[in-house]
VEXLOFI-840330 format. One record per residue (C-alpha): residue in three letters; residue number from 0; x, z negated, y. Coordinates in steps of 0.2 Angstrom, whole numbers, plus 5000, padded with zeros to 4 digits. Layout:
BEGIN
ATOM | res | n | c1 | c3 | c2
ATOM | ALA | NUM | X | Z | Y
...
This chain:
BEGIN
ATOM | res | n | c1 | c3 | c2
ATOM | UNK | 0 | 6244 | 4512 | 5202
ATOM | UNK | 1 | 6251 | 4524 | 5187
ATOM | UNK | 2 | 6252 | 4540 | 5190
ATOM | UNK | 3 | 6236 | 4549 | 5183
ATOM | UNK | 4 | 6246 | 4558 | 5169
ATOM | UNK | 5 | 6252 | 4543 | 5162
ATOM | UNK | 6 | 6235 | 4534 | 5160
ATOM | UNK | 7 | 6229 | 4550 | 5151
ATOM | UNK | 8 | 6242 | 4551 | 5141
ATOM | UNK | 9 | 6242 | 4532 | 5136
ATOM | UNK | 10 | 6222 | 4531 | 5135
ATOM | UNK | 11 | 6225 | 4547 | 5121
ATOM | UNK | 12 | 6237 | 4539 | 5112
ATOM | UNK | 13 | 6228 | 4522 | 5109
ATOM | UNK | 14 | 6211 | 4530 | 5107
ATOM | UNK | 15 | 6222 | 4540 | 5091
ATOM | UNK | 16 | 6227 | 4523 | 5084
ATOM | UNK | 17 | 6213 | 4515 | 5086
ATOM | UNK | 18 | 6202 | 4530 | 5077
ATOM | UNK | 19 | 6217 | 4533 | 5063
ATOM | UNK | 20 | 6221 | 4514 | 5060
ATOM | UNK | 21 | 6241 | 4508 | 5061
ATOM | UNK | 22 | 6249 | 4511 | 5044
ATOM | UNK | 23 | 6254 | 4495 | 5034
ATOM | UNK | 24 | 6268 | 4492 | 5023
ATOM | UNK | 25 | 6256 | 4480 | 5011
ATOM | UNK | 26 | 6239 | 4474 | 5011
ATOM | UNK | 27 | 6233 | 4456 | 5019
ATOM | UNK | 28 | 6230 | 4441 | 5009
ATOM | UNK | 29 | 6211 | 4444 | 5010
ATOM | UNK | 30 | 6211 | 4462 | 5005
ATOM | UNK | 31 | 6221 | 4460 | 4990
ATOM | UNK | 32 | 6210 | 4443 | 4985
ATOM | UNK | 33 | 6195 | 4451 | 4989
ATOM | UNK | 34 | 6180 | 4452 | 4973
ATOM | UNK | 35 | 6180 | 4466 | 4965
ATOM | UNK | 36 | 6162 | 4468 | 4966
ATOM | UNK | 37 | 6146 | 4459 | 4972
ATOM | UNK | 38 | 6131 | 4452 | 4961
ATOM | UNK | 39 | 6116 | 4452 | 4967
ATOM | UNK | 40 | 6106 | 4435 | 4964
ATOM | UNK | 41 | 6091 | 4425 | 4971
ATOM | UNK | 42 | 6101 | 4415 | 4984
ATOM | UNK | 43 | 6110 | 4432 | 4990
ATOM | UNK | 44 | 6126 | 4440 | 4986
ATOM | UNK | 45 | 6140 | 4431 | 4977
ATOM | UNK | 46 | 6155 | 4438 | 4976
ATOM | UNK | 47 | 6162 | 4440 | 4957
ATOM | UNK | 48 | 6180 | 4442 | 4953
ATOM | UNK | 49 | 6189 | 4447 | 4938
ATOM | UNK | 50 | 6203 | 4436 | 4941
ATOM | UNK | 51 | 6209 | 4419 | 4946
ATOM | UNK | 52 | 6218 | 4411 | 4960
ATOM | UNK | 53 | 6227 | 4396 | 4959
ATOM | UNK | 54 | 6238 | 4388 | 4975
ATOM | UNK | 55 | 6255 | 4383 | 4968
ATOM | UNK | 56 | 6256 | 4366 | 4975
ATOM | UNK | 57 | 6262 | 4348 | 4969
ATOM | UNK | 58 | 6245 | 4345 | 4961
ATOM | UNK | 59 | 6243 | 4360 | 4952
ATOM | UNK | 60 | 6260 | 4361 | 4944
ATOM | UNK | 61 | 6254 | 4347 | 4932
ATOM | UNK | 62 | 6243 | 4360 | 4926
ATOM | UNK | 63 | 6250 | 4379 | 4927
ATOM | UNK | 64 | 6267 | 4374 | 4918
ATOM | UNK | 65 | 6258 | 4368 | 4903
ATOM | UNK | 66 | 6251 | 4386 | 4901
ATOM | UNK | 67 | 6257 | 4398 | 4890
ATOM | UNK | 68 | 6274 | 4406 | 4893
ATOM | UNK | 69 | 6275 | 4425 | 4891
ATOM | UNK | 70 | 6290 | 4435 | 4885
ATOM | UNK | 71 | 6302 | 4419 | 4886
ATOM | UNK | 72 | 6318 | 4422 | 4875
ATOM | UNK | 73 | 6315 | 4415 | 4858
ATOM | UNK | 74 | 6332 | 4404 | 4854
ATOM | UNK | 75 | 6335 | 4400 | 4834
ATOM | UNK | 76 | 6351 | 4393 | 4833
ATOM | UNK | 77 | 6358 | 4381 | 4822
ATOM | UNK | 78 | 6370 | 4366 | 4820
ATOM | UNK | 79 | 6388 | 4370 | 4815
ATOM | UNK | 80 | 6400 | 4363 | 4801
ATOM | UNK | 81 | 6415 | 4362 | 4800
ATOM | UNK | 82 | 6423 | 4375 | 4787
ATOM | UNK | 83 | 6440 | 4374 | 4778
ATOM | UNK | 84 | 6456 | 4378 | 4790
ATOM | UNK | 85 | 6463 | 4390 | 4779
ATOM | UNK | 86 | 6454 | 4407 | 4772
ATOM | UNK | 87 | 6442 | 4404 | 4757
ATOM | UNK | 88 | 6445 | 4416 | 4745
ATOM | UNK | 89 | 6429 | 4428 | 4741
ATOM | UNK | 90 | 6428 | 4447 | 4732
ATOM | UNK | 91 | 6435 | 4460 | 4739
ATOM | UNK | 92 | 6448 | 4451 | 4746
ATOM | UNK | 93 | 6466 | 4456 | 4741
ATOM | UNK | 94 | 6480 | 4445 | 4733
ATOM | UNK | 95 | 6499 | 4447 | 4733
ATOM | UNK | 96 | 6508 | 4438 | 4719
ATOM | UNK | 97 | 6525 | 4435 | 4716
ATOM | UNK | 98 | 6530 | 4427 | 4700
ATOM | UNK | 99 | 6549 | 4417 | 4702
ATOM | UNK | 100 | 6555 | 4414 | 4683
ATOM | UNK | 101 | 6572 | 4405 | 4684
ATOM | UNK | 102 | 6574 | 4409 | 4662
ATOM | UNK | 103 | 6587 | 4421 | 4658
ATOM | UNK | 104 | 6578 | 4431 | 4646
ATOM | UNK | 105 | 6561 | 4432 | 4658
ATOM | UNK | 106 | 6544 | 4438 | 4652
ATOM | UNK | 107 | 6542 | 4447 | 4667
ATOM | UNK | 108 | 6558 | 4448 | 4676
ATOM | UNK | 109 | 6571 | 4463 | 4671
ATOM | UNK | 110 | 6588 | 4457 | 4670
ATOM | UNK | 111 | 6597 | 4447 | 4682
ATOM | UNK | 112 | 6581 | 4446 | 4690
ATOM | UNK | 113 | 6572 | 4431 | 4697
ATOM | UNK | 114 | 6556 | 4437 | 4707
ATOM | UNK | 115 | 6543 | 4448 | 4700
ATOM | UNK | 116 | 6530 | 4456 | 4712
ATOM | UNK | 117 | 6515 | 4459 | 4704
ATOM | UNK | 118 | 6503 | 4475 | 4711
ATOM | UNK | 119 | 6493 | 4470 | 4724
ATOM | UNK | 120 | 6476 | 4462 | 4714
ATOM | UNK | 121 | 6458 | 4465 | 4723
ATOM | UNK | 122 | 6447 | 4450 | 4718
ATOM | UNK | 123 | 6433 | 4457 | 4708
ATOM | UNK | 124 | 6412 | 4455 | 4712
ATOM | UNK | 125 | 6413 | 4440 | 4699
ATOM | UNK | 126 | 6426 | 4432 | 4710
ATOM | UNK | 127 | 6440 | 4434 | 4695
ATOM | UNK | 128 | 6457 | 4442 | 4697
ATOM | UNK | 129 | 6469 | 4448 | 4682
ATOM | UNK | 130 | 6484 | 4439 | 4679
ATOM | UNK | 131 | 6498 | 4443 | 4663
ATOM | UNK | 132 | 6499 | 4430 | 4650
ATOM | UNK | 133 | 6483 | 4423 | 4659
ATOM | UNK | 134 | 6470 | 4432 | 4659
ATOM | UNK | 135 | 6454 | 4434 | 4670
ATOM | UNK | 136 | 6456 | 4419 | 4681
ATOM | UNK | 137 | 6440 | 4414 | 4695
ATOM | UNK | 138 | 6449 | 4409 | 4711
ATOM | UNK | 139 | 6433 | 4413 | 4723
ATOM | UNK | 140 | 6429 | 4399 | 4734
ATOM | UNK | 141 | 6446 | 4393 | 4733
ATOM | UNK | 142 | 6459 | 4391 | 4749
ATOM | UNK | 143 | 6475 | 4403 | 4744
ATOM | UNK | 144 | 6484 | 4388 | 4741
ATOM | UNK | 145 | 6472 | 4380 | 4728
ATOM | UNK | 146 | 6473 | 4397 | 4720
ATOM | UNK | 147 | 6492 | 4398 | 4720
ATOM | UNK | 148 | 6493 | 4380 | 4711
ATOM | UNK | 149 | 6480 | 4384 | 4698
ATOM | UNK | 150 | 6488 | 4402 | 4694
ATOM | UNK | 151 | 6505 | 4391 | 4693
ATOM | UNK | 152 | 6499 | 4378 | 4682
ATOM | UNK | 153 | 6491 | 4390 | 4669
ATOM | UNK | 154 | 6506 | 4402 | 4670
ATOM | UNK | 155 | 6519 | 4387 | 4664
ATOM | UNK | 156 | 6508 | 4385 | 4649
ATOM | UNK | 157 | 6518 | 4402 | 4645
ATOM | UNK | 158 | 6532 | 4402 | 4656
ATOM | UNK | 159 | 6538 | 4384 | 4660
ATOM | UNK | 160 | 6550 | 4387 | 4674
ATOM | UNK | 161 | 6537 | 4400 | 4683
ATOM | UNK | 162 | 6532 | 4397 | 4702
ATOM | UNK | 163 | 6520 | 4408 | 4711
ATOM | UNK | 164 | 6519 | 4415 | 4728
ATOM | UNK | 165 | 6503 | 4421 | 4734
ATOM | UNK | 166 | 6499 | 4429 | 4750
ATOM | UNK | 167 | 6479 | 4434 | 4754
ATOM | UNK | 168 | 6471 | 4448 | 4765
ATOM | UNK | 169 | 6454 | 4446 | 4771
ATOM | UNK | 170 | 6442 | 4460 | 4762
ATOM | UNK | 171 | 6423 | 4464 | 4766
ATOM | UNK | 172 | 6415 | 4448 | 4762
ATOM | UNK | 173 | 6430 | 4438 | 4774
ATOM | UNK | 174 | 6427 | 4449 | 4790
ATOM | UNK | 175 | 6415 | 4449 | 4805
ATOM | UNK | 176 | 6406 | 4465 | 4812
ATOM | UNK | 177 | 6403 | 4465 | 4829
ATOM | UNK | 178 | 6391 | 4478 | 4832
ATOM | UNK | 179 | 6390 | 4480 | 4851
ATOM | UNK | 180 | 6390 | 4472 | 4868
ATOM | UNK | 181 | 6408 | 4467 | 4866
ATOM | UNK | 182 | 6423 | 4477 | 4874
ATOM | UNK | 183 | 6430 | 4482 | 4859
ATOM | UNK | 184 | 6416 | 4481 | 4846
ATOM | UNK | 185 | 6421 | 4483 | 4826
ATOM | UNK | 186 | 6426 | 4474 | 4810
ATOM | UNK | 187 | 6436 | 4458 | 4812
ATOM | UNK | 188 | 6445 | 4449 | 4798
ATOM | UNK | 189 | 6444 | 4430 | 4797
ATOM | UNK | 190 | 6461 | 4425 | 4794
ATOM | UNK | 191 | 6454 | 4406 | 4793
ATOM | UNK | 192 | 6438 | 4398 | 4791
ATOM | UNK | 193 | 6436 | 4388 | 4809
ATOM | UNK | 194 | 6436 | 4403 | 4819
ATOM | UNK | 195 | 6424 | 4401 | 4832
ATOM | UNK | 196 | 6410 | 4413 | 4840
ATOM | UNK | 197 | 6417 | 4413 | 4856
ATOM | UNK | 198 | 6433 | 4417 | 4851
ATOM | UNK | 199 | 6430 | 4429 | 4841
ATOM | UNK | 200 | 6418 | 4440 | 4854
ATOM | UNK | 201 | 6436 | 4434 | 4865
ATOM | UNK | 202 | 6448 | 4446 | 4852
ATOM | UNK | 203 | 6434 | 4460 | 4852
ATOM | UNK | 204 | 6436 | 4460 | 4870
ATOM | UNK | 205 | 6424 | 4449 | 4878
ATOM | UNK | 206 | 6406 | 4450 | 4887
ATOM | UNK | 207 | 6405 | 4464 | 4900
ATOM | UNK | 208 | 6404 | 4453 | 4917
ATOM | UNK | 209 | 6391 | 4465 | 4925
ATOM | UNK | 210 | 6379 | 4463 | 4909
ATOM | UNK | 211 | 6364 | 4455 | 4915
ATOM | UNK | 212 | 6360 | 4436 | 4906
ATOM | UNK | 213 | 6371 | 4442 | 4890
ATOM | UNK | 214 | 6360 | 4436 | 4875
ATOM | UNK | 215 | 6370 | 4432 | 4859
ATOM | UNK | 216 | 6361 | 4437 | 4842
ATOM | UNK | 217 | 6370 | 4432 | 4825
ATOM | UNK | 218 | 6363 | 4441 | 4809
ATOM | UNK | 219 | 6368 | 4430 | 4794
ATOM | UNK | 220 | 6361 | 4437 | 4777
ATOM | UNK | 221 | 6342 | 4438 | 4781
ATOM | UNK | 222 | 6340 | 4425 | 4796
ATOM | UNK | 223 | 6344 | 4431 | 4814
ATOM | UNK | 224 | 6350 | 4419 | 4827
ATOM | UNK | 225 | 6348 | 4419 | 4845
ATOM | UNK | 226 | 6356 | 4409 | 4861
ATOM | UNK | 227 | 6362 | 4415 | 4879
ATOM | UNK | 228 | 6380 | 4416 | 4883
ATOM | UNK | 229 | 6380 | 4407 | 4897
ATOM | UNK | 230 | 6371 | 4392 | 4884
ATOM | UNK | 231 | 6389 | 4395 | 4873
ATOM | UNK | 232 | 6398 | 4393 | 4888
ATOM | UNK | 233 | 6391 | 4377 | 4896
ATOM | UNK | 234 | 6390 | 4369 | 4877
ATOM | UNK | 235 | 6405 | 4368 | 4866
ATOM | UNK | 236 | 6393 | 4361 | 4853
ATOM | UNK | 237 | 6384 | 4377 | 4852
ATOM | UNK | 238 | 6402 | 4386 | 4849
ATOM | UNK | 239 | 6397 | 4388 | 4831
ATOM | UNK | 240 | 6411 | 4394 | 4815
ATOM | UNK | 241 | 6408 | 4411 | 4810
ATOM | UNK | 242 | 6407 | 4416 | 4793
ATOM | UNK | 243 | 6411 | 4433 | 4782
ATOM | UNK | 244 | 6396 | 4444 | 4782
ATOM | UNK | 245 | 6391 | 4439 | 4801
ATOM | UNK | 246 | 6385 | 4454 | 4810
ATOM | UNK | 247 | 6385 | 4450 | 4829
ATOM | UNK | 248 | 6376 | 4459 | 4843
ATOM | UNK | 249 | 6377 | 4454 | 4862
ATOM | UNK | 250 | 6363 | 4464 | 4871
ATOM | UNK | 251 | 6357 | 4462 | 4890
ATOM | UNK | 252 | 6342 | 4452 | 4895
ATOM | UNK | 253 | 6327 | 4464 | 4895
ATOM | UNK | 254 | 6315 | 4454 | 4903
ATOM | UNK | 255 | 6313 | 4459 | 4922
ATOM | UNK | 256 | 6299 | 4456 | 4937
ATOM | UNK | 257 | 6292 | 4467 | 4949
ATOM | UNK | 258 | 6293 | 4465 | 4968
ATOM | UNK | 259 | 6282 | 4476 | 4979
ATOM | UNK | 260 | 6272 | 4473 | 4998
ATOM | UNK | 261 | 6282 | 4466 | 5012
ATOM | UNK | 262 | 6297 | 4460 | 5002
ATOM | UNK | 263 | 6315 | 4466 | 5007
ATOM | UNK | 264 | 6315 | 4476 | 4993
ATOM | UNK | 265 | 6303 | 4485 | 4982
ATOM | UNK | 266 | 6312 | 4486 | 4965
ATOM | UNK | 267 | 6312 | 4480 | 4947
ATOM | UNK | 268 | 6322 | 4464 | 4945
ATOM | UNK | 269 | 6332 | 4460 | 4928
ATOM | UNK | 270 | 6332 | 4441 | 4923
ATOM | UNK | 271 | 6350 | 4435 | 4930
ATOM | UNK | 272 | 6347 | 4419 | 4920
ATOM | UNK | 273 | 6335 | 4410 | 4906
ATOM | UNK | 274 | 6323 | 4402 | 4917
ATOM | UNK | 275 | 6319 | 4411 | 4937
ATOM | UNK | 276 | 6308 | 4400 | 4947
ATOM | UNK | 277 | 6298 | 4407 | 4960
ATOM | UNK | 278 | 6311 | 4403 | 4975
ATOM | UNK | 279 | 6324 | 4411 | 4963
ATOM | UNK | 280 | 6314 | 4427 | 4963
ATOM | UNK | 281 | 6311 | 4425 | 4984
ATOM | UNK | 282 | 6331 | 4424 | 4984
ATOM | UNK | 283 | 6333 | 4440 | 4971
ATOM | UNK | 284 | 6322 | 4451 | 4981
ATOM | UNK | 285 | 6330 | 4447 | 4997
ATOM | UNK | 286 | 6317 | 4437 | 5004
ATOM | UNK | 287 | 6300 | 4444 | 5016
ATOM | UNK | 288 | 6301 | 4457 | 5028
ATOM | UNK | 289 | 6303 | 4446 | 5047
ATOM | UNK | 290 | 6293 | 4460 | 5057
ATOM | UNK | 291 | 6280 | 4461 | 5044
ATOM | UNK | 292 | 6277 | 4449 | 5030
ATOM | UNK | 293 | 6265 | 4433 | 5030
ATOM | UNK | 294 | 6276 | 4421 | 5021
ATOM | UNK | 295 | 6262 | 4409 | 5019
ATOM | UNK | 296 | 6256 | 4425 | 5009
ATOM | UNK | 297 | 6264 | 4428 | 4994
ATOM | UNK | 298 | 6256 | 4431 | 4978
ATOM | UNK | 299 | 6262 | 4433 | 4960
ATOM | UNK | 300 | 6250 | 4443 | 4949
ATOM | UNK | 301 | 6250 | 4439 | 4931
ATOM | UNK | 302 | 6241 | 4445 | 4915
ATOM | UNK | 303 | 6239 | 4435 | 4901
ATOM | UNK | 304 | 6235 | 4443 | 4884
ATOM | UNK | 305 | 6215 | 4439 | 4879
ATOM | UNK | 306 | 6219 | 4425 | 4865
ATOM | UNK | 307 | 6228 | 4415 | 4878
ATOM | UNK | 308 | 6212 | 4413 | 4888
ATOM | UNK | 309 | 6205 | 4392 | 4889
ATOM | UNK | 310 | 6192 | 4387 | 4896
ATOM | UNK | 311 | 6197 | 4368 | 4895
ATOM | UNK | 312 | 6212 | 4370 | 4906
ATOM | UNK | 313 | 6226 | 4370 | 4893
ATOM | UNK | 314 | 6228 | 4390 | 4897
ATOM | UNK | 315 | 6222 | 4403 | 4911
ATOM | UNK | 316 | 6204 | 4404 | 4911
ATOM | UNK | 317 | 6206 | 4423 | 4913
ATOM | UNK | 318 | 6217 | 4436 | 4907
ATOM | UNK | 319 | 6224 | 4441 | 4926
ATOM | UNK | 320 | 6228 | 4428 | 4936
ATOM | UNK | 321 | 6234 | 4427 | 4954
ATOM | UNK | 322 | 6248 | 4412 | 4960
ATOM | UNK | 323 | 6248 | 4410 | 4978
ATOM | UNK | 324 | 6263 | 4402 | 4989
ATOM | UNK | 325 | 6265 | 4397 | 5006
ATOM | UNK | 326 | 6285 | 4396 | 5010
ATOM | UNK | 327 | 6280 | 4388 | 5027
ATOM | UNK | 328 | 6277 | 4372 | 5021
ATOM | UNK | 329 | 6290 | 4359 | 5010
ATOM | UNK | 330 | 6276 | 4356 | 4998
ATOM | UNK | 331 | 6276 | 4374 | 4995
ATOM | UNK | 332 | 6295 | 4378 | 4995
ATOM | UNK | 333 | 6297 | 4363 | 4982
ATOM | UNK | 334 | 6284 | 4367 | 4970
ATOM | UNK | 335 | 6289 | 4386 | 4971
ATOM | UNK | 336 | 6306 | 4379 | 4966
ATOM | UNK | 337 | 6296 | 4372 | 4951
ATOM | UNK | 338 | 6286 | 4386 | 4946
ATOM | UNK | 339 | 6294 | 4398 | 4936
ATOM | UNK | 340 | 6292 | 4418 | 4934
ATOM | UNK | 341 | 6287 | 4426 | 4918
ATOM | UNK | 342 | 6291 | 4444 | 4913
ATOM | UNK | 343 | 6283 | 4458 | 4920
ATOM | UNK | 344 | 6277 | 4447 | 4934
ATOM | UNK | 345 | 6273 | 4456 | 4953
ATOM | UNK | 346 | 6280 | 4446 | 4967
ATOM | UNK | 347 | 6270 | 4454 | 4982
ATOM | UNK | 348 | 6272 | 4449 | 5000
ATOM | UNK | 349 | 6257 | 4450 | 5010
ATOM | UNK | 350 | 6256 | 4458 | 5029
ATOM | UNK | 351 | 6254 | 4447 | 5043
ATOM | UNK | 352 | 6237 | 4450 | 5051
ATOM | UNK | 353 | 6251 | 4447 | 5067
ATOM | UNK | 354 | 6260 | 4464 | 5061
ATOM | UNK | 355 | 6248 | 4478 | 5066
ATOM | UNK | 356 | 6247 | 4470 | 5084
ATOM | UNK | 357 | 6268 | 4470 | 5086
ATOM | UNK | 358 | 6267 | 4488 | 5078
ATOM | UNK | 359 | 6254 | 4492 | 5092
ATOM | UNK | 360 | 6266 | 4485 | 5106
ATOM | UNK | 361 | 6280 | 4494 | 5100
ATOM | UNK | 362 | 6271 | 4509 | 5101
ATOM | UNK | 363 | 6262 | 4505 | 5117
ATOM | UNK | 364 | 6281 | 4503 | 5122
ATOM | UNK | 365 | 6286 | 4519 | 5116
ATOM | UNK | 366 | 6274 | 4529 | 5123
ATOM | UNK | 367 | 6276 | 4520 | 5141
ATOM | UNK | 368 | 6296 | 4524 | 5140
ATOM | UNK | 369 | 6291 | 4542 | 5135
ATOM | UNK | 370 | 6280 | 4541 | 5152
ATOM | UNK | 371 | 6292 | 4535 | 5163
ATOM | UNK | 372 | 6303 | 4549 | 5157
């Protein structure tokens, strides 16, 4: 028989637990999904819910996946157009001309000279330059080779033996501004017109590997285009040519979801990819607490804006919706892999009904050990 002291100690401890309740890290599924109020009707009391509940199964996925998506990454990209292989001269570019003349009495070169370097010329806002014995000549939109031929053609009308050497240095209109997000942001000149976006980002120091799901935004004129960096790496056809005046911003994906309750981590989790399934989310949070969680009662709580509520099934019937996952069945696991998490979702692990029993058993064993000592 147990000594009287041990019996009294265990009885007192058990009475204390029964009176104050056992602490839990999460609510039971029935508690979380309880009705917010009870409405009295002629037939009796009916529960009134201010949220809808949908189990995620093969049958329900057809409906749920057609509902509006909250906070999706808005990609607006463009098809590539092959550019010229050489630099295209534009306003602000600087041209260095050297004119060769074999004549004894050259109009440009001094006695005994054959080459005459002219002062560096900046292409005007109208796309023209001034060349001696020619006057104003439009060169904007030409390659350096075409501009050289055009200058030489005009110059030989006055200096028959003239030959022209031309070197072009890109100006502001032939540069791209990598604003932020790369290892070395700055303004980069375009030496030729087939500079690809990924090549430019590599020149600018690359994208930091620790940045979660980087998003590349390219501003061209009054338009802004956006695409996930991972898609650029996966599909070479999306790696477009950049143009002078483009502005590039690389930023982390701002979307995130929250995990609470009987999950292995209670935290805010950024989206590591464009698409995160419910099964991905469970892996991201480290699964559920094996000692207390109910794997049949994983809840995803989501709130829709009022204008997306629908009565015809094409959208949620209420603003607040709770999706339930059963991770103990094959259908539940397959369905969780096809159900997409959306920004600001709450992934909540409910408590197993056996959790308090295990807690009480552990406490009982602890008390027994103390009484034996």
